[in-house]
N, C-alpha and C positions, 0 to 999 in steps of 0.2 A: 313492233311487240316489247321493245324493252321501255320504253316511254311511257307506254300503258301501263307497264310493272309497278316502271315508279311512281307514276302516279298515285297507284292503287295502293301502295304503300305508305307512301306519302298520305295520305287521305285514313290508310288504318291506324295511325302512329296511334293515336288518339286513345283509339278502342282496344288497342293488344294494351295499351300505357293503363286504360283504368281496367281492362282484367287483370295483370300483373298484379296491382294496388288489391285487388279484391281477394285474389291470391293469397299475397301475402300474410293479407288483413289475416284471411282465414285460418290458415299456419299460425300465426303470431295467438289464436286468439285457441286453439286445435291442444298448442302446449302449452300456455299459461293452464289451459284444467286440465290435461296431464302431470305436472307439474304440480297445481292445487292437490289434485286425488294421488299423487307418488307414496305423501307422504303415509296416509289413508291404509292404501293396498300394502306399502311397505310394513306398518303395525299389523295387520291381518296376517300377511301371509310369511314373514319373515321373522329372521331371527327368531326363533320361536312361541312367539306369542300364540298363545292358545286362548279361545271361548271356553269358557269351564264356569261349573254351578255346583251346586250343592246336590249331591248322590240321589234319582228316590227316582219310586216311580210317580208322575205327575197327570195321570192320565183324570184324574178327579177335578184337575182343575182348584185348588185347595191353596187357600192363599200362602206365602209364606219371606217368612223374612230370619235374615240368619248375619252373620257375619264371615268375611272372606280375608283371615289375614295374611302378612309373610316379614319374617325378622331377614333383618339384614347386615352386616357390619363395613365399620370403614375405618380404613387406621388416616387417611388426609382430609384436615377438615377444608372447610371454604372452597368447596369441589360444586360446578353448576350445575344445577340438577332437573331435568324436566320432567314428568310425568305427562305422558295423554291415556287417556280412560274412555269406555263406552258402555254400559247396561242394560240391561232388557230387565226389567221398567225401569227403575229408581238405585240410584247407588247414592251414598255421602259417602266424600273419603277424609282418613283422616290420616294425619303422616304427625306422629311421635305424640299424639294425644292432641293434637291442634287440626281441627276443621276446615280444609281446602276448599274444598268446592261440593258440586251436586248434580246432578244429572237426570236426563231419563232420555229413554229408546224409540223411536219409530224410526218407521222404513225411511231408509236416507237420514240420517240422523247422522250431525256431525259427530268426531272425536273431538272431546274437550283435551282441553291442554293447557296444564297450571303450569309457574316459575316455582320448586320448589325447596330453593339451593338452600335459605337461609334456616331451613326446617332439618336438615337433617345433620347430625351432628357426629363427633370420633367414639364409635364402640360401635353399640348397639342401636340400629332404626326399627321402627315399625310401621310398615302400610295397613293399616287398618277398613273393609270398604263393607258399609253398614249395606244389603243388599234389599229388594226388597219387591217381592210379586203380586199383584194381587190374583195370577191364576198359578200358581207355584212356578213354575215352567220359567226359566231366562236364561240371560250367560252373562257373562263379564269380559270385555277385553282391556289389557294394561301393559303400559310397559314406560319401565321408569327407566331413563337415561342418566349415567352420573358420569361427569367430565366431558373434556371440548375434546376437539381435533374428528375424525374422521374413524376410531374405533373406542366409542365412549363406552361403558358398564354400562350392560342392561339388565334390569330383574322385571321379566315379564311373568303375564299367568300361564301358569304350569302345575305341576302335578307338586312343586314344591310348597304350594299354599297348602291350608288350612281353612277349615272352615267350623263355624260354630252354632250352633240350632240354640241357644242360651246365653244370658247377660252373664257376663263376667267383667264387674271395672275392672279389675287387672288387666282384661285385653284391651283396653283404652290406655289406661294407667302404662302399662307394658312392662308391670311386674309378673302377670301370669304366664307363664311359659306356652308356647304352641304346639308341644309332643301332643298333649291330650287331644287335638284338634281331630277331624274326621279326614280322608282326603278330598279333592275335588273331584267331580265328573268333570270330564274332557273335551273338548270337542275340537279336532281340527275346523271341522265343518257345525252348523246347528244340525238339527235331525231332519228340515225341511229345506235343505239347502242355507247354503251361506248370507248371513245376516248381512240388510246392505247397506252400507255406510255412505256417511257424504265427505264433504271436503273438510277437511281439519278446521278447529273452529279457536279460535284464539282468547284467551280472560286474562283477566289483570293478574297477578300470580296469585295473591290471595285473597279474596274479594270480599271475605267475613272479616278480619283483622278488624278495619275500618265501624263495626257495625258491633263491636267489643263493648264498649262503652256503656254502663247501665241504662241507656235512652230506653225505655220501657214506658207499656201502655197495657193498662190491664180494663177489663170490662167492666163496663158501672153495672149493667144489669142484665137477666135471664128471663124470660123465661119457657114454658112449657111449650113443644112443638100445637101448632093452630088453637094456641091460646092467645086469648086478648089480656090476659091482664100478666104486667111486668113487676118483679121484684127485684130490688136494689142487693147487690153484693156488697156484702162487709167484710170487705178485704183488711181489716184487721189481725185477725188469726190465721190468713193466707189459706182458707179453707173453702171449699163449694159446701154447701150443703147437699143432703144426700137427697138427689129429687127425682132421677131415672134418667135412663138412655138417648133424650130425645126434647136438644135443649138448645135455645138460640141465643147468642150473648151477643149486645150492643155493648160499642165501645166507646157509643158517643157521636164520636165523628169519623171519616175518612181517614185510615190510617195505611200504610207500608210498610211491609215487612214482613219475619218472618215469624208465624206460630209455634207456640209451645205448651204444653204444658202437665201437669203429673196424672196421673192413672190411679186410678181407686184400686184395681189389678194387676197382676204382672203375669195374666196367661198371655196374652199373644192374644187376645180375643179383637178382629177386626171391627172397623168401625167405618162410619161412610162421615164425609165434610162438604159442607155445603157451604162458599163465600158470594158474598153480593153485595151491593149500596143501598138496598130495602129487605126485611126478612127474609131467607128464603125460603120457598115453597117447593119441596123437593119434587112433590108429583107433574110428570111429563119432562125431568131434566136430568142429565147424569150427576151422580157426584165430582164436583171438582177435585177430589184429593182420595186415597183411600187410604185410613189411618191401617197402617203395618204395623204392630210393638215388635220388638225383637223377645220373645216370652221371656219371662225373669227381669224384664225389663220396667219401670215402672212410668219411666220416662219418656217420651216422643216429643220430634219437634221435625214440622213441614222440610222438604228439601228445598222446597223455592219459595219466594218474596212473593206475596200477593197487596192486592191494596184490595179496602173493602169495606167495609163500617160492621155487617152485622157477619157471624158466623152459624152454623147449624152442626152440629154433633149429635152425631146417629149413633148409635148402636153400643158405644162406649163410656163411660163417667170418669168427667175430669177429675181429679179430687182436691189439686190447688193450684198454684203458679199457674193461670194458666195468663198467657201475654206475651205479647206481641215485639220482637225487638225490633223496634225505628231503622229504618236506613236513611244516610242521607240521599236528597235528590243527586247530585251526580254518583253517586255509587251506586244507587238502588238503577239506574239509568244504565251500567256495564254488567248488571247480574243477568243472565239467563231468566225469562220469567217461561213459567209452565205452559209448554201445550194442548192440545186438544188430547178428549181421552186414548188410549192407544186400545182398540180392541183385538183379542188373538195372542198369539204366541209365535213369534217367531218372524211376525208381520203375516201371519194367515188369518183371516177377517172369519170369525164364526158367524154363524147364520144364526144369531140371538139378539134381542133388543137389549139387554141385561145383564151382565155380567153372574157368573154364578157367587164371587162373592157380597153382590147386594143383595140376592135373592137371599142368602146365609144369615147376611143380618137384618134386612126385614124379618124375615122368616123367625129370625131367632127373638127378636124382639117377638113378635107376636105369641111366641109361645111363652116368653118370658112375664106373659100380664096379668096373664092370671095366677100365680107365683110372685114373686117378687116385688114387682115395682108399681103395681097398681093401676100403670098408666091405660090408656087407652090409646087403640092410632088413630081416634076420627077429632075426641076433641081436647086430649092431654088431662082430663082431669081423674083427681085421685079417689 
């Protein structure tokens, strides 16, 4: 009996070894996933970081763009500092007036993390986040960790932040005080449950610094929507003729970079953007981006780098300085590209094919055609 048991044990040894290796591999994979997700859960539930937004009633789903700002005082220079941030729908992060990065929320979105050590200074430091939501509601979650070791100084999203619904140059420049801002709406959980976050994503420390050199490209020509006639642009005056709010711009060749332009009006009226390698046709496709200017600001900048030749602008009138800040190929590979359109708020998908923002823009164009621009929606003639 003992011999049979010994022989069986010897024969089963390779099988037991294989099962043991498999279990160890599964345990290692689970541990790695746990460690990777720990930073995200720590940000979301620990150290007092809370989801927050501008207070208000968002039942109508109207678009919203505003600033969230926070000041902090530092006594010691040259401290390591990293900021982790995620926002629904889109954020643009500035530290002491310098654009650090941008991102947008999707279900399972990762937390973006940036090294901002060399942007901080002794004295007052300002964190400013431009927030955009095509449906009005949304959330911002952020944590700035300053110092090394096990007990860094933390600055998190909480009721110490202030909300500003209109543009003020001093907010970004740092000379306007924050006392006049509104208190934020702070949630430990979103109204429909916790936002689902993915693993932390690490990026270059300051991805836009290398793109700050004046290597820019302006469009060469434009045409009205659904028109066959192109008109050349004369940039000697740096001004676009008043031709109405449905325009296709041709940059002459494929470009990759971040689009920006000045606006005729500073009302914060939303618009739509379509990018393509051929003249875009908005029929049957969703816009690539919603233009959401902060009220009072005549300048709008895309949050993401794009690759395109043509851009269609609907609903707003660019005034001047439409341009693309070109990105070096090696830098472009490091930057996050925009993802597909995200329907709904807090990860809840509504049963509708087009967002209210899109409907408002197109309906507004239809109402204005008879009174201001003289454009028709069918052929773009005047």
